[in-house]
Wavefront OBJ file of the C-alpha trace (Angstrom):
o trace
v 9.945 -19.756 24.775
v 7.821 -20.494 21.741
v 4.974 -18.602 20.189
v 2.440 -20.934 21.792
v 3.955 -20.486 25.237
v 3.970 -16.714 25.217
v 1.429 -15.261 27.579
v 0.404 -12.065 25.887
v -2.413 -10.112 27.413
v -3.626 -8.169 24.383
v -6.937 -6.488 24.841
v -9.025 -4.939 22.117
v -9.860 -1.271 22.632
v -13.314 -0.665 23.962
v -15.899 0.260 21.330
v -17.105 3.768 21.356
v -20.685 3.941 22.496
v -21.411 7.323 20.972
v -21.196 7.922 17.230
v -19.809 11.126 15.863
v -22.819 13.024 14.479
v -20.597 15.306 12.379
v -19.153 12.289 10.605
v -22.663 10.973 9.871
v -23.779 14.350 8.510
v -20.704 14.493 6.243
v -21.356 10.972 4.973
v -25.020 11.769 4.231
v -24.078 14.979 2.459
v -21.577 13.130 0.272
v -24.139 10.376 -0.459
v -26.848 12.864 -1.394
v -24.421 14.809 -3.600
v -23.401 11.583 -5.395
v -27.042 10.613 -5.945
v -27.926 14.081 -7.288
v -24.913 13.942 -9.616
v -25.979 10.498 -10.809
v -29.493 11.817 -11.516
v -27.937 14.708 -13.400
v -25.985 12.287 -15.591
v -29.114 10.198 -16.114
v -31.210 13.246 -17.036
v -28.768 15.308 -19.144
v -26.209 12.740 -20.289
v -22.561 13.720 -20.644
v -23.145 17.450 -19.869
v -24.671 16.299 -16.582
v -21.345 14.674 -15.814
v -18.873 17.439 -16.599
v -20.807 20.673 -15.848
v -21.233 19.967 -12.085
v -17.566 18.924 -11.925
v -16.547 22.095 -13.716
v -18.602 24.196 -11.303
v -17.089 22.420 -8.294
v -13.501 23.299 -9.257
v -13.504 26.889 -7.871
v -15.324 25.768 -4.694
v -12.842 23.011 -4.014
v -9.910 25.318 -4.835
v -11.107 27.804 -2.264
v -11.668 25.015 0.266
v -8.062 23.850 -0.226
v -6.766 27.354 0.331
v -8.842 27.724 3.526
v -7.668 24.340 4.833
v -4.016 25.076 4.095
v -4.153 28.427 5.895
v -5.537 26.757 9.025
l 1 2 3 4 5 6 7 8 9 10 11 12 13 14 15 16 17 18 19 20 21 22 23 24 25 26 27 28 29 30 31 32 33 34 35 36 37 38 39 40 41 42 43 44 45 46 47 48 49 50 51 52 53 54 55 56 57 58 59 60 61 62 63 64 65 66 67 68 69 70
């Protein structure tokens, strides 16, 4: 038997008809946050880059603790 003689019935999984709305909301939230951060950098320069990142550290730290606790 060679590779060309093999009769493999491989079917692609059916596409999901319904999109996950929670995934779309998360993507839009991340996109809006990135655009606002970019506008902050454009408006305020370097402080617009590091001050939002510095403020996000405690929030992300708490989120990691909540996720790890289940």
